[in-house]
C-alpha atoms as an extended CHARMM CRD file, in Angstrom:
* protein
*
        48  EXT
         1         1  MET       CA             -0.0470000000        0.1020000000       -0.2090000000  PROA      1               0.0000000000
         2         2  ALA       CA              2.8560000000        2.3640000000        0.8350000000  PROA      2               0.0000000000
         3         3  PRO       CA              4.7290000000        2.2160000000       -2.6180000000  PROA      3               0.0000000000
         4         4  ILE       CA              1.0580000000        3.1790000000       -4.1200000000  PROA      4               0.0000000000
         5         5  ILE       CA              0.6160000000        6.2120000000       -2.1260000000  PROA      5               0.0000000000
         6         6  ILE       CA              4.3070000000        7.2720000000       -2.6000000000  PROA      6               0.0000000000
         7         7  THR       CA              4.7530000000        6.8880000000       -6.0320000000  PROA      7               0.0000000000
         8         8  GLY       CA              1.2190000000        6.8190000000       -7.3050000000  PROA      8               0.0000000000
         9         9  GLU       CA              1.5920000000        3.4960000000       -9.4650000000  PROA      9               0.0000000000
        10        10  LEU       CA              1.0460000000        0.0290000000       -8.7010000000  PROA      10              0.0000000000
        11        11  TYR       CA              3.9700000000       -1.9270000000       -7.0160000000  PROA      11              0.0000000000
        12        12  ASP       CA              6.0210000000       -3.6440000000       -9.7290000000  PROA      12              0.0000000000
        13        13  VAL       CA              9.4730000000       -4.1600000000       -8.4100000000  PROA      13              0.0000000000
        14        14  SER       CA             11.4220000000       -3.8170000000      -11.5350000000  PROA      14              0.0000000000
        15        15  LYS       CA             10.0750000000       -0.9880000000      -12.9420000000  PROA      15              0.0000000000
        16        16  THR       CA              9.2760000000        1.3780000000       -9.6350000000  PROA      16              0.0000000000
        17        17  MET       CA             12.1890000000        0.4340000000       -7.4890000000  PROA      17              0.0000000000
        18        18  GLY       CA             14.3050000000        3.2810000000       -8.7130000000  PROA      18              0.0000000000
        19        19  ASP       CA             11.5010000000        5.5910000000       -7.8590000000  PROA      19              0.0000000000
        20        20  LEU       CA             10.7930000000        4.1330000000       -4.6460000000  PROA      20              0.0000000000
        21        21  LEU       CA             14.6470000000        4.7370000000       -3.6300000000  PROA      21              0.0000000000
        22        22  VAL       CA             14.2140000000        8.4030000000       -4.8820000000  PROA      22              0.0000000000
        23        23  ALA       CA             10.8460000000        8.9510000000       -2.9440000000  PROA      23              0.0000000000
        24        24  GLU       CA             12.5200000000        7.2880000000        0.1680000000  PROA      24              0.0000000000
        25        25  LEU       CA             15.4910000000        9.3940000000        0.0560000000  PROA      25              0.0000000000
        26        26  ILE       CA             13.4040000000       12.5510000000       -0.3470000000  PROA      26              0.0000000000
        27        27  ILE       CA             11.3090000000       11.5180000000        2.6110000000  PROA      27              0.0000000000
        28        28  ARG       CA             14.1080000000       10.6430000000        4.8620000000  PROA      28              0.0000000000
        29        29  THR       CA             15.9670000000       13.9370000000        3.9520000000  PROA      29              0.0000000000
        30        30  LEU       CA             12.9340000000       15.7490000000        4.8290000000  PROA      30              0.0000000000
        31        31  SER       CA             11.9710000000       14.2230000000        8.0580000000  PROA      31              0.0000000000
        32        32  PHE       CA             15.7010000000       14.8800000000        8.9110000000  PROA      32              0.0000000000
        33        33  ILE       CA             15.5310000000       18.6960000000        8.2380000000  PROA      33              0.0000000000
        34        34  ILE       CA             12.1050000000       18.8670000000       10.0700000000  PROA      34              0.0000000000
        35        35  GLY       CA             13.6750000000       17.3610000000       13.0900000000  PROA      35              0.0000000000
        36        36  LEU       CA             16.7800000000       19.6170000000       12.9430000000  PROA      36              0.0000000000
        37        37  VAL       CA             14.2990000000       22.5990000000       12.6250000000  PROA      37              0.0000000000
        38        38  VAL       CA             12.4150000000       21.1720000000       15.6480000000  PROA      38              0.0000000000
        39        39  ILE       CA             15.2420000000       20.4770000000       17.9520000000  PROA      39              0.0000000000
        40        40  SER       CA             16.7870000000       24.1730000000       17.2470000000  PROA      40              0.0000000000
        41        41  LYS       CA             13.3250000000       25.8450000000       17.6550000000  PROA      41              0.0000000000
        42        42  ALA       CA             13.3590000000       23.7050000000       21.1590000000  PROA      42              0.0000000000
        43        43  PHE       CA             16.7260000000       25.0480000000       21.9410000000  PROA      43              0.0000000000
        44        44  GLU       CA             15.8110000000       28.7000000000       21.1780000000  PROA      44              0.0000000000
        45        45  LYS       CA             12.7510000000       28.2200000000       23.3410000000  PROA      45              0.0000000000
        46        46  TYR       CA             14.4330000000       26.7550000000       26.3730000000  PROA      46              0.0000000000
        47        47  SER       CA             17.6490000000       29.1050000000       26.1680000000  PROA      47              0.0000000000
        48        48  LYS       CA             15.6370000000       32.3100000000       26.8540000000  PROA      48              0.0000000000
């Protein structure tokens, strides 16, 4: 179900594996950046 949501296509290993890897990389990078932003905001809030 997750591959369909991420790539918008039915799951076919040979065809969508590259798209899935790209989508996973983008999601991991975005979650990492969001995590850093949340941590920095928390530090700013508690350092005041």
